[in-house]
N, C-alpha and C positions, 0 to 999 in steps of 0.2 A: 313560834317551832319551827327551828332551824334544820331538822334531819329530815324531818318524814316528808318533807315535799312531794317528792318524786309519788312517793307510796299513795298520797294522799291525791295529789291528781290523778293519777290509775284508777285509785278506786271509782271517783267520782264519776271520768268517762266514762264507765264499766256500769255504775248506777243507772243512770239515766235512761238508757232502753230498760231497764228493770225494775222501775220504782212504784208500779204498779203490785208486782207480786213479792218484793223485797224491799221495804221500805227502810231498813236498818243498814246506815252506812255502815263498811266492814273499817274494823279501826288499822291503822298500821302494822306491819310485822315488828313483833316484840321483840329482835334482838337488840341487845343495849347498844348505844351508840358508841360509834369507834373513838376510841382514846379517853372514853370516859372508864373509870376502874368501878369494878363493881365492889359494893359496901355491903360485906354480912353482918346484918344485926341480930343479937340475942336477948330473948329476958328484956330485962326494964333496964333502954341505954338513955343517954343524955339525948340533947335535941340535934337534928340537924342543918347544920348549917354552910351554906354554900353558894361563891357568886355566879357559880353554872350550873351545869345539869349535875342531878345525882341519880344512882341506878343502886334501888335498893334489894335484896336479896334475904333471905331468912325469915325468923319468925320471933318481933319485938314488938315492944310500945314505947313510943316516947313523947315527951312531954308537946313538943312543935316543933314545925320545920320552917325555915327561912331560906330558901330554897329562889334563885335569879333566875335559873333554866326551867329545862323538863323535869320534873321528876318520875322516873320508871320504876316499877314494882315487879321484878322480876315474875316469869313461872313459877307457881307454886309456893311465893312467898307470904307472911299475913305480918301486916305491918298495920298498926291503931295509932295515930296521931291523937293524944288523950283533950289537947284544948287546954291545958294548966296555963298557957298564954295562948293569945293570936297569933295562929301560922300562915304564911303568903308565900306563895307560889309564883313563881314570877310568869312563867308560862304553862306549857300545858303537862297533863297528867296520865299517863299510859300505865293500866293494869293488866300484866299479862296471862296467861293462861291458868286456869284454877287457883290464882292470886284473891287474896283478899287487902282491903285497904280501907280504914274505917280514917274518916276528916271529921274532928270536931272542933268547931270554929276556926276553919279555915279559908283562906281568900284564894282563889284558884284565878290566876287571871285568863288564860287560854282555854280550852276544851279539855274535857275527858273523855279518854278512848279506851274501851274497854275487849279485851281480844280473848272471849272465854273466862272471864274471869269468874271467881268462886263469890266473892260479894263485893259490892260497894256501897257504902256507908257514909251519908251524908248528915251531918247533926248539928245542926246551927252555922252552917254554913255556904257560903256563894260562890258561882261556878262562872264565871264572864262570859262565857260564851256556850257550847252546847254540851249536851254529853249524851255518846253513840256507843254502840256495839254492841256486845252479846255478854250476859253474864247470868250466873243461875239465879241471884237477887240481887236488884237493887231498892236503897232503901235510903229515904230522903226524909227529914222532921225539921222542920221549923229552917228549912233552906229553901234558896233561892238560885233557879237556876235562870239566866238570863236568855240564854239561848234556847235551842227544840232539846225535850228527851226522846232519844228514839234507840229505845232498846230490845234486846231479843230477848228470850229465855227458852229453855227447851218445853217442847209439846211433849203432853201426857206425863208430867211431873206434878207432884200434887203439893211440892215445896217449892218455895221458890217465887218468882216474878218481879215484881214492879208493887212496892209498897210508899204512894205518895204522900205523908200527912201532916198538914200544917203548914204547906211551902207553895211558894208560887214557881211557875214556870213561864218564860215571856214565851217562848216560841210554843209549835206543835207537840202535842206528848203523842207516840206510835208507840203501843206497845206491840209484843207476838209472843205468845207463848206464856205459862205459867200461871200464877195467880194476881190479879189487877188490886189492890184497893187503895183508892182517891180519895179522902178523907179531908175535910175542913181546907182543900184546896183553891187557889186562884191562877186559871189557866187563860195564860193573855192571847192564845191563838185556841186550837181547836184539839179534840181527843180521838183517837182511832185506837181499837184495843180488837186485835186479830186473832185468832184461834186459842181464847186463854182457857185455862180451865173453871176458874171461877173470876167475877165482875163483881167488884162494891164500888158504885159511886156513892159518897154520901156529904148533902151538906158542903157541893163543890161549887163553885163560877167555871164555869169555858165559856169564854167569850167568842167564838165561831160555831161551828157542829160538831160534835157528837155520835161517833158510830162503835156499834161494838158489833160481831159478825164471828161467825163459826166458835162461839164460845161451847164448852162439853158441859157444866155443867149450869149452875145457876147464875143469873145476872138480874143484880138491886141497883136500882137506882133511887136515893131516898133523902129524906131530909130528917130533923133531928127534933125531939122534943125531950122533954124531961125525962120520959121514961127510958127513949132508947139513946140517949145521947152517947153510951160507950160504943152504940156499932162507928161511929166518926173515929173513933181510934184515941190516939193521945191528942188532944186539942185542949191545952190549957187555957186558953180565950173561948168567948162567948162565937158560938160559929151559927152562919144564918141556919134557920129551920126549913132551906128549901134549896135543892140542886137546880139551878137555873144555868140553861143551854141558850146563849145569845142567838143561835143560828137554829139548823134542825137536830133533831135526836133521831136518830137511825139506828132499830135494830133489824138485823139482816142475817137468816139462815143460822139462829142459835139452835143448838140441839135443846139444852135445857130438859132431857126427859130421862135424864138419869137420874135425878135426885124428883122423889116425888111429891115433895112438899113445897120447895123453895120455887122451881121454874123462874120465871121469868118475872117481876114484878116492878112496878113506876111507882115511886108514893110520893106525896110531897116533892113534887116535881114543876118547874115553871119552862115550857119552852117556845121560846121565841119565832121559831120558823116552825117547818110540819114536822108530825110525829112517823115516821113512816117506819109500817114493823111487817115483815115479810119474810116467808120460809121458817117460820121460827116452828122447832117441835112442838114449842108452848102456846098457846095463844098470850100474849101478855097480861099480866092484872093489873089494873090503872086504878090508882086510888089519890084523889086529889092533886089531879096535874091539867095543869093550863098551856094550851095550846095556841097559840095566836093565827098560824098558817092553819095547813090542812092536817087530817087525821087520815091517815093510808093504810090501804091492806089489810093487819091483820088487826089494828090499833083503831078501826072506824068505828 
């Protein structure tokens, strides 16, 4: 990434002192890079091929992209890369305010930055580094993010959030706000969910700690069996029958009282560390849960 260096360094410095309250790194400004013309696309367009940076505006669907530099999706634009052939993005991707980007069968060498986007959808795609920023909805299916997935949605909305299905993330997954659905996923580090509306984690492997805090409605961690396989969303291959947490599982200060039947439920889950439950509006219901460490607070 050539032109965002200053903005990224400024953001990172500001983040150090506030990481406990705002774990989502802000993306750089969405102004188009100087000297790069804005390409407006409409309808069904041809492939996008360029040796350097590309700035896209408008609403269009393209069969594939082959971009040697950064791809910028302008505020309000909507771009669908249909994956009729594999796409290659040589550096970073930035999705502007209110914009939507769908990447099918794409290989992003760098990061994906979300600056108040409407939606990012990854389908059968790979991101070489991290996905960070703010977006109403982030969706990943059969995709791999090598770095962290660090995203925020608006609090109080029952539409949007994070949907991570049959995908892998090498770094930590941090989410804030929205609805969180993690199904058939493999997380190379940990999972932290804060201030979500609803949370469902199903048949997922978390290598380190998993924390869910301040959820408004229900919180469910579970595995699958033949009867409830559909709870894990779209996973075309056999999924593990448990959710496995390699560290400790913490359920903290979740209201979970605004839904009278679901509340907080942990079933078919194995925890290698401690299971800690404190300050929740409803006592978590535990079924078929194994804990190698201590059971603490409301989960004793």
